[in-house]
N, C-alpha and C positions, 0 to 999 in steps of 0.2 A: 706202601705204607698209608694207612688211613689217617687223615688229619681232620679233626673235628673243629669247626669254627663256631663259637658262640658269640653273638653280637648283641650288645645292649643298646638301648635308645630311651626315648621318653614318650609318655603318652600325652594326651591333650592337656592334662593338668600338670605336666612337668614331672610326674612320678617316673622313676627308673623302671624299665621293663626289659624283658628278654625279647629282642626283636626277631632273632632267628637263631637256630641251632641246627647245623647241618654238617654232613661229611663233604669235604672238598676233594674231588678226584684229582690226581696228578695229571699234568700236561706232559705227555711223552711225545717223542719225535723219532721217526724212522731213521733220520740221519745220525742220531745219537743214542744208540741202544743202551738201556739201563739208566740214562739220565732222566730225572724227573723234576718238574717244577710244580710246586704248589703255590699258586698265586692266591693269597689269602685276603689281602686288602690293599688299597692304594687310592691315590687321587692325583690329579695333575695340577692342583692349585693348593694354596694354603689350606690346611685342614679346618673344617667346620664340623660341629657335631651333627651327624645325620640322624635326627630323632627317629626316623622310621627304621633305621638300621640298614637302609639301602646303601650299597657301596657307591662311592663317588665315581664318576666316569674317568676312565683312563684310556690312553691311546697307544702307548708303547710300553715295552718291558721296562726300560729305564725311565725314571721320572724326569720331567723337565724341572727347571729351577722352581723351587717352592713345592714341588710335588713329592710324593712319598710312596713307597711300596713296602709290603710285609709279606714274607713267604718262607718257604723251605726249598732247598734244592738238594737232590741226591746225586752223588757222583758214583758211577758204577765201579766195581772192583777191577783191579788189573786183570787182564786176560779176557774181558768181555769182548765177544766177537764184534768185528767191524760191521758197519751197516752195509746191507746189500740193496738198499733202497735206490730207486731212480733219483739221481741228484736233483733234477729239476722239480720233480714232485716233492721230494724231501724238503727242498728250500721253500716251496709254496706252503707246505704243512707247517714248517717252523715259523714262517712269517705270520701264519694265521694264529698259531697257538701262543707264540711269544713275540709279538710284533716288535721289530727293530733289534732283537737280540742278535741274530746272525750278522746283521750289518756292522756290529761292533767288533766282531771277531776277525782278526787279521787272516786273510786267505792264505798267505804264505807262511803263517806261523800258527798252526791250529791251537785254538783255545786262548791265545793271547788276546787281551782286549783292554780297553780303557773306556771309562764313562765319566761324565760330569756329575758324579755322585759321591756322597760320603756313605760308605757301606759299614754296617755293624753286623758282624757274623759271629755265631756261636756254634761250635761243633756239638751236635746232639749225640751222635753215635758214629762208630767207625773212626777212621784216621784219614785226614786230608793233608795234602801238601800244598802250600801256597808258594808259587814261584813268581818273583819279580822280574822286571825286564833285563836285569843284568845277570840272571841265573841264580841269584841268592834265593834260598828256600828256607821255609820253616815247616816242621811237622807239627800238626795240630791234632789234639786228641779231645775226647768228650770233656766239655766244660771250658776248653780254651776259647778265647775270643780274639777277634781281629777288628780294628778300626782302620778302614781302608780309605785313604783320602785321595781319590781320583787317580790312583796309581795304575800303571800298566802291569798286568798280571795274568796268570792262568792258574787253574786248579788241577791237581792230580790226585788220584787214589791209587796208591801202589799196594794196598792191602788186598785181602781176599773176601771182604764183605763191603757192602755199600757204605758210603760215608754220607751222613745227613747233616746239613747245616741250616740253621735258622738265619734269616737275613732281613735287615731293614735297610732300605735304600732311601737316601734323602737327596733330592736334586740340589746341586750346589753350583756356585760360580767356579768354573775351571778355566782360569785365564790362559793356560797353554792349549786348550781345545777350542778357544774362541776363534 
């Protein structure tokens, strides 16, 4: 899926300008066939207006306290073939394309993870299932939203088409992860 990112800023006189307008290619990983991440914007500190339209620096997929992220993720449909990638090479690729993401996923419970973030998600297309740590689930369809407060969870797509979700992550104090 092509995602267009239009960024505004200010010129030297303080007038609003279009600073950039470009397609953002998805980050895909051999270990997770069909899974796509569109990293659109983020920063690791409290936001300031970048007048030039340049994206603030980031170091990891999940933002630190006061940091933020904006993007999309695509869950492949049920029945997508498993990865045949070399595990070591696949982990290196995943850490390059989405630094720190794999480290949050529980090795003995695939997909289950927790982060010190408040996540705002909107299902854009397809159908996604959100599972919490006790096995409770909610089916989410286009237009449905989730506010996730640092909970242990995983995502499923039991349908036959990709599910696309928009997400905003805000770094937060998570006292149980401290």
